[in-house]
Structures are given as C-alpha cells and as structure tokens.
N, C-alpha and C positions, 0 to 999 in steps of 0.2 A: 504494500500500500504506500501511496505517496504522502509526502509531507503536506500537500495541498488538501488531501482527504482529512488528515488529522486536524489541520487548521480550520477547515470547514465544520467538522464535527464539534470542535471546541467552541467555535463561534455560535453554532446552533444551540448547544447546551447552555452557554452563558446567556443567550438571549431568550431562552424559553422561560415561561413563568414557572414559579415554584409549584411543586405538587400541592394539590389542595389537601386540606386536612380531612380526616375521617369524621364521621358523625360523632363517634365517641370522643374524639379530641375536641370537637366543637362543643359538645355537651359539657365536657370538663372545663372548657374555657369560658362558657357563658356566664356563670355567676360572677367571676372576677371582672369580666368585661362590663356587665351591668353595674356592678358596684363602683367601677372606675368611671362610669358615665360615658363609656364608649358605645354601648348598645342600650336600647330601651324598648319598651313594649308599645306596640301600636294598637289602636282600637279595632283593627281588622284581624287580630289574633296572631300577628307575626311580629318578629323583632326587627328593628331598624337601626341603622347606623346613626348615632348621635354625633360622635366625633370620629372622623376617619382616622384609623390607625392601621398598623401593619396587617393584622389578620381579621379586622372587624368585618369586612364584607364577606369573607370566606366563612366565618362563624355564622353570620346571619343567613347566608345562602344554605348552609348545611342544616341549620335548625329549622329554617322556614320550609325547606323541602320535606323534612320529616313531619313537621306540623301539618303541612298541606295534605300529605298522604293520610295522616290520621283523621283530619277534618273530613276528607273525602270519604273515608271508610265510615265515619259516624253519620255523615249525611245520607249515604246509600243505605246504611243499616236502619236508619230511622225514617227514611222517606222524606227528608227535608232538603232544602237547597244548601249548597256549599256556603254561600254567603251568609246564611243564617247561622250556621255552625261557627264560621269565622267571627261573626259579630258577638256571639255568646262567649266564645273563647277569649276574644279581645277584652270584653268587659270583665271577665273573671281574672285575666292576667293583670289588668290595670288595678283591679281591687286588691290583688295579692302583692302587688309591687310595694316593697318597703319604702318608707319615707326617705327622701334623698336620692332615690334612683329615678331615672328618666322615664317619662311616659309621653306619648304624643296625643295632644288634644287639638282638634281643629287644625291639624297640619303643623302644629308648633310643638317642638320639644321643650319640656319643662320638668324640673325636679318635682316629684310628688311631695 
C-alpha cells in the first residue's frame, strides 16, 4: 500500500465525527447534564439542549429516540394519539423536575 493511501485514511479518520454514545451512556449522563443546566425537559415529553456543550445533542438524541419508541408503544397499546402521550409525559416530566433544573415553557428555557 502506498503512503498516499495511509495519508488519505488518516485524513478521513480525523475528519469523521466521533462515534455516538450508546443509550446506556446517554442515560448515565442525563442526570448530570440536567443538573448542570445543559439539558432540560420540554412540554412535549422530550429533553432539549439548554446550553450547547460537547455531548449535549448526542445525549438528547439518544434519550429522545428511546422516549419516542416508548411513547409510540403506549399510544398503540392504549389506542390514543402519539401527541397525547407526549403531552402527558411532558407534563409529568416538568412536574418531577427538581427546582433549579431547566424546563421549557412557551418556547423559553427557565430554571424551575
């Protein structure tokens, strides 16, 4: 193999995005991210990025995908619309959010 091949391979590896974290890693990181004000609860039942940081979007993406799958399962199981399950879950999540952590109300992030 030529040196050009190795240089090209190295350039591709260095320019590729980091591997995304697993759901278990995201679940483990979620409490600290919420406590630090990086992530918060939205009224639609999903987490959102309050303060962009290194893994914030990846954590939110993993958690939200798992939540959506569970909400979809519950909607189908109970014969209701997905958006209704999301709204109920969002209300409960905001109610359970400890004081000082972020919630989104009317599109605005604020500490509870």
